C-alpha positions in Angstrom: 19.3 128.4 115.5 18.7 125.6 118.0 21.8 124.2 119.7 20.2 121.9 122.2 18.5 118.6 121.5 14.8 118.5 122.5 14.2 117.1 126.0 12.6 113.9 124.6 15.7 113.1 122.5 18.0 113.7 125.5 15.8 111.5 127.7 15.9 108.7 125.1 19.7 108.9 124.9 20.0 108.8 128.7 17.6 105.9 128.9 19.5 103.9 126.3 22.8 104.5 128.2 21.2 103.2 131.4 19.9 100.1 129.6 23.3 99.4 128.1 25.3 100.0 131.3 24.6 96.6 132.9 25.6 94.7 129.8 28.9 96.7 129.7 29.6 95.7 133.3 28.6 92.0 133.0 31.1 89.7 134.5 32.9 87.1 132.4 31.9 84.0 134.3 34.4 81.7 132.6 37.3 84.0 133.4 36.1 84.5 137.0 35.7 80.7 137.6 39.2 80.1 136.0 40.7 82.6 138.4 38.9 81.0 141.3 40.2 77.6 140.3 43.8 78.9 139.9 43.6 80.3 143.4 41.9 77.2 145.0 38.8 79.2 146.0 36.6 76.2 145.4 38.4 74.4 148.3 36.5 76.6 150.8 33.6 78.1 148.7 31.0 76.9 146.2 28.3 78.8 144.4 25.3 77.1 146.2 26.5 75.5 149.4 28.5 76.7 152.4 31.7 74.9 153.0 34.5 76.2 155.2 33.6 79.6 153.7 30.2 80.9 152.7 28.4 80.0 149.5 29.0 82.8 147.0 25.2 83.2 146.5 25.1 84.0 150.2 27.9 86.5 149.8 26.0 88.1 146.9 22.8 88.3 149.0 24.8 89.9 151.9 26.1 92.6 149.7 23.1 93.2 147.5 22.3 96.8 147.1 25.4 98.0 149.0 27.3 100.6 147.1 30.7 99.6 148.5 30.3 95.9 147.9 33.0 95.6 145.2 35.5 97.6 147.1 34.8 95.7 150.4 35.3 92.4 148.7 38.4 93.6 146.8 39.9 94.6 150.1 39.0 91.2 151.6 40.5 89.3 148.7 43.7 91.3 148.3 44.8 92.1 151.9 44.5 88.8 153.7 42.2 90.2 156.3 40.7 87.8 158.8 37.9 85.5 157.8 35.5 84.4 160.5 34.4 80.7 160.6 31.2 79.2 162.0 33.1 77.6 164.9 34.3 81.0 166.0 37.9 80.8 164.9 39.5 83.3 162.5 42.1 82.9 159.8 43.7 85.2 157.3 41.8 84.9 154.0 44.0 83.7 151.2 45.1 86.6 148.9 44.0 86.3 145.3 47.1 86.0 143.1 46.6 88.0 139.9 48.8 90.6 138.4 45.7 92.3 136.9 43.3 93.8 139.4 40.6 93.8 136.6 40.6 90.0 136.8 40.0 90.1 140.5 37.3 92.7 140.1 35.7 90.5 137.4 35.7 87.6 139.9 34.0 89.9 142.5 31.4 91.1 139.9 30.7 87.5 139.0 30.2 86.5 142.7 27.9 89.6 143.2 25.9 88.6 140.2 24.9 85.3 141.6 
């Protein structure tokens, strides 16, 4: 009696899970942008162009491939740590106001997806 699946079946199942994982983690862009608007993020940031803060595409490029990217940005957006500006001055970054940390993480995932 055979209790274990053949290696080829196990490999196919594992491969399908890897393929499905990114879709399961895809950010809800509409919800992310709504949270950004509610918190006036677009005052200092945009997707493409630097304003007072960096463009979010530049943020995504900075953190690309870094395992701690989401946690690093979550800390930045929820603790009010200092943000450094091009002219050298620093200010506390505005804290994202959301009672649901999942919404803030969705915003971060959306930014990192750009």
